[in-house]
N, C-alpha and C positions, 0 to 999 in steps of 0.2 A: 453733733451729728445725731440723726434720729430718723424716724419713719418718713419725714417729709423731705429729707435730704435728697438732692438730685445729683447724681454723678455726672450727668451730661452738663448741667450748669457749672459744676465744679471744673470740669475739663475746659469749658468755655472761658471761665474767668482766668484759669491758669494760662491759656493760650493768649488771652487779651493782655494780661500783665506782662507776659514774655514779649509780646509785640510792642507794647508801650514803653517798657523798661523804666518804670517810675523809680524815683529815689527811695521811696518809702511806702510800705503798705501797713495800714492799721486795721486790725480786726477788733471791732468794738463790742465783743462779748456774744454770748449764746453760741458757743461752739457745739454744745450738746443739748439734748432735750431734757434729760433727767440726771445728768452728772455721773452716770455709771462708767466704770472703767473701760468697758468695751467701746463705748461712745468716744471716750477720750483717746483711745488707741487710734481710732480712725481719724479723729480731729488732729492728733499729733502728726500723723502722716501727711495730712493736708498742709499743716503749718510748716512742716519740714520742706515740702515741695515749694511753698511760697518763699521760704528762706533761701532756697537754692536759686531763686530768680532775683530777689532783691531783699534789702533789709526789711524785716517784718516784726511788728510788735503786736501783742495780743493783750487785751484786758478781759477779765471775766464778766459774765452777765448773770442775771438771776437764775437762769436755767443751769448754768455751770455750777452754782453753789448748792444745788439740790443733792440730797442723799450723801452729805459730807463730800460733795464733789470737788471742793477746793483742795482736798488732799491729793486727788488725782491731778488736778490742774497744776499744782506746784511741782509734782514729780514728773509729769509728762510734757507740760507746756512751758512752765517757767515762772518768772516773777509776775506779781499781780499789779505792779506799778513800774513806771520807767521814766527816764528823761532822755530825749534825743535832740542833739544839736545838728541842724542841717549842715552838710559839708560846705555849702556855698555861703554860709553865714547869714542867710536871709531869714531863717525861722528856727524856732525851738518848739518841741512837742513834749508835753508832760502827760503821762497816763496814770489814772487812778482806778482803784477798785471800789465800785459802789455797791457791790453785791452783798446780800445778807443771806445766811443759811436758811433754805427751805421756805422763803417768802418772796413774793414778787416785788415788794417795796425795797428800796435801797437807801443807803446813806454813805456819806464820805467819812464822817467821824472826826473827832478833834485831832487825833494823832496825824491823820493824813492831811488835814487842813494846815496844821503847823508845818508839816513837811512841804506842802505845796507852796506856802508863803515863802519859806526859806529858799526853795528852788527858783521861784519867780523872780526874786530880787537879784539873783545871779545872772539873769538874762539881760544882755545889753539892750538899751532902749530902742535901737534901730532894728532889732529883730522882731519879726512877727511872732507873737506868743500864741501857741495853740495848746489847749487843754482838752483831753478826751476822757470820758468815763461812760459807762453803759446807760444809766438812767437819765432821763431828760430833766431839764430844769424849768421848762415852760411847757404848757399844754400843747399837744400835737393834734392838729385837725384830722378828722376821719379815723380816729383810733377807737372810738366807741367809749372812751373814758377821758373826758376833757378835764383832767386835773393833774397836778404834779404828784409823782410818787417817789421823788427823792426827798426823804424826810427832812434833811437839813439844808434844803436848797437855798433858803434865805441867807444863811451864813456863808454858803459857798458863793452865791452871786455877789455878795459884798467883797469877798476876797478877789474874785475874778475882775470886778470892775475897778476896785482900788489899785490893782496891780497892772492895769492896762492890757488885759488879755484880749486878743483880737478875734480868736475863733474858739468856739466850743463845739466839739464833735461828740454826738451821742448815737446810741442805737436803740434798743429795747422794743419800740412799738412797731417796727417793721414797715414804717411809712416814711418815705423821704420827704423832707421839708427843710426850708431855709427861712430864717427870720433875722432881722436886725433888732437887737435888744440891748439897751444900755451901751450903745456903741460897739457891741460885739456881734459877730456873725454866729448865730446858733444854727448848726447844721446837723440834721437828723438823717441817719441812713435808713435805707430800706433793707430788704433781705436779699442776698445775692445768690444763694445756692439752694433755696428750697421753694416749694410751692405753697408755703404758709403765707398767703397774701390776703389783703383786705380789699374789698370792693373791686375796682378796675385796675388795681396796682399790678405791676409786673416785677419780676426779679431784677434787682438793680444794685448798683453801688455808686458812691460819690467819688469824683475825681477832682482834685484841687491842683491848679497850676499857680505857683507863686513865683513871680518874677518882677524885680524892680519895684516892689511895693504894690503891685497890681495882682489881683487874685481872680482867676476864672474858675467857676464852679460848674462842673458838668455832671449830669445824671446819666450813667451808662447802663444800658439794657443788657443784662448778662446773656440773654438768649442770642442776641445778634451783634453786640458790641457797639450799636448805634448810640450816639450821644445827644443829649438835650441840654443846652446851656441854660443855666439859671441867671446868667448875666455876669458882668464884670464888677467886682466889688473892690473898693479902694479902702485901704487902711487909713485911719485918721492921721497917722504920722508920715504917710507917704508924700 
């Protein structure tokens, strides 16, 4: 939360989520602007409201790690990584913390990579494998900085591709984008509840529908709830 946060957009997204009743909500970082405790208090109330509607997971972003902010994150929000198995047996989601204190760049680190590999091998082959972390692994167009800023992205890409990950979900640059990369769908989210927007972008979030090996990706406009389809994407194992 911070000066650009819109309570109107927050209420919109809460109403939209309540209406759609999704199985899972993932917040891919940057709940705060500067990591201060008063920002986390407001963010925690928002996350609690999301949790009252459906299962919600949060991972930290670079803004959340500012000013020793991860101390507040752990006490008010919770774990900085997670594993979620979909109740229908069709997918599994693993969340990682890519934030670094007081810098915009990020990294996963050796310990998390070893943990990620151990968790990925536990997932049955027939399940869609989804991994999420804040920083992106490939350049995002229209961000004004066309380069990677996940410092160990090469090692991470190797792990993801070697273990058959189907989807990578990122945040960070506030610009929605979807690419096919190394047989993975790399999906970057926009920003859902602020007016911190680039160019002609609008406040939005991504919606994934996974069913029978088929995945539909929608870009949802927070202001109105209208959806724009990015097309139907098929898993290689489907």
